[in-house]
C-alpha positions in Angstrom: 0.0 -0.2 -0.1 1.3 3.3 -1.1 1.9 5.9 1.8 0.4 9.3 2.0 2.6 12.4 1.4 1.3 15.7 2.6 1.4 17.7 -0.8 0.2 21.5 -0.9 0.2 21.5 -4.7 -1.7 18.3 -5.2 -5.8 18.3 -6.1 -6.7 16.1 -3.6 -9.8 15.1 -0.9 -8.2 14.9 2.7 -10.9 13.1 5.2 -9.5 13.6 8.5 -11.8 11.8 10.8 -11.4 12.1 14.5 -12.9 9.8 16.6 -13.3 10.2 21.1 -13.1 6.6 22.8 -12.6 5.3 26.1 -9.2 4.2 26.7 -10.4 0.2 26.7 -12.0 0.6 22.8 -9.1 3.2 21.0 -7.6 -0.4 20.1 -10.5 -1.6 18.3 -11.1 1.2 16.5 -7.4 1.5 15.6 -8.0 -2.6 14.6 -11.1 -1.7 12.5 -9.7 1.0 10.7 -6.7 -0.7 9.9 -8.5 -4.1 8.4 -10.9 -1.9 6.4 -8.2 0.6 4.8 -6.1 -3.3 4.3 -9.0 -5.3 3.2 -11.8 -2.9 1.3 -10.5 0.9 0.7 -7.0 0.6 -0.9 -8.9 -1.9 -3.7 -11.5 1.1 -4.2 -10.8 3.9 -7.3 -9.4 6.7 -6.2 -7.9 5.6 -2.6 -4.2 7.1 -2.4 -3.5 6.6 1.1 -4.2 6.5 5.2 -2.6 6.9 8.4 -4.3 6.2 12.1 -3.1 8.0 15.0 -3.5 6.9 18.1 -3.7 9.8 21.4 -1.2 9.2 23.9 -3.7 9.6 26.7 -6.1 6.4 24.7 -9.1 8.7 24.2 -9.0 9.8 21.0 -8.2 8.0 17.3 -7.4 10.2 14.0 -7.9 9.0 10.7 -6.3 10.8 7.7 -6.9 9.3 4.1 -6.4 11.2 1.3 -8.7 10.3 -2.0 -7.9 11.4 -5.6 -11.3 13.1 -5.8 -14.7 14.3 -3.5 -16.6 11.4 -6.0 -14.2 8.9 -4.8 -14.6 9.5 -1.2 -18.5 9.5 -1.5 -18.6 6.2 -3.4 -16.5 4.7 -1.1 -19.3 5.5 1.5 -22.1 4.2 -0.4 -20.1 0.9 -0.5 -21.8 -1.9 1.6 -18.5 -2.5 3.6 -18.0 1.1 4.2 -21.4 1.0 5.9 -20.7 -1.7 8.0 -17.4 -0.4 9.0 -19.3 3.1 10.1 -21.7 1.5 12.1 -18.7 -0.9 14.0 -16.5 2.2 14.6 -19.9 4.2 15.5 -20.7 1.8 18.5 -17.0 1.7 19.9 -16.4 5.6 19.7 -18.5 8.4 22.2 -18.1 11.0 18.8 -17.2 10.6 15.7 -16.3 13.8 13.6 -15.3 13.8 10.1 -13.9 16.5 8.1 -13.1 17.1 4.6 -9.9 19.1 4.3 -7.2 20.4 1.1 -4.0 21.0 2.1 -2.8 24.8 1.8 0.8 24.9 3.4 3.5 22.3 3.9 6.2 23.4 6.3 9.5 21.3 6.6 13.0 21.6 7.6 15.1 22.1 4.2 17.9 19.9 5.9 16.1 17.1 6.8 16.7 14.2 4.8 13.9 12.8 2.7 
C-alpha cells in the first residue's frame, strides 16, 4: 500500500476523521480502521493512502485518508463494506467527527533528509 504524502500542490480530497473513544476501546477502533483500509478501501478507485493516529491518553483516534477526489470518497462511503465499518466504529466511539480538507501549506526542515 502506498504511503500518504502531504503535498500542498496536489489537488486531492483529504478526510480527517477524529474519533473520541474510551481508553478501553481505542485499540478496537484502530483495528477496525486498519482492517477496513487494508481489506476494502485500498482496493477502491481513487484511494491514495491512509494513516491512523492514536492519542497518548488513549481517548482519541485520528484517521487521515487521501482520495483522488470527493467523488471517489463519496463512492466509497456508499459501499456496503463502508456502511458496515462506519456502523462498527460508531458503536465503539463516543463521538465521530469526519471533516473534509484540502492541504494549503506544508512546512518542513529544509535540511532534513527525505
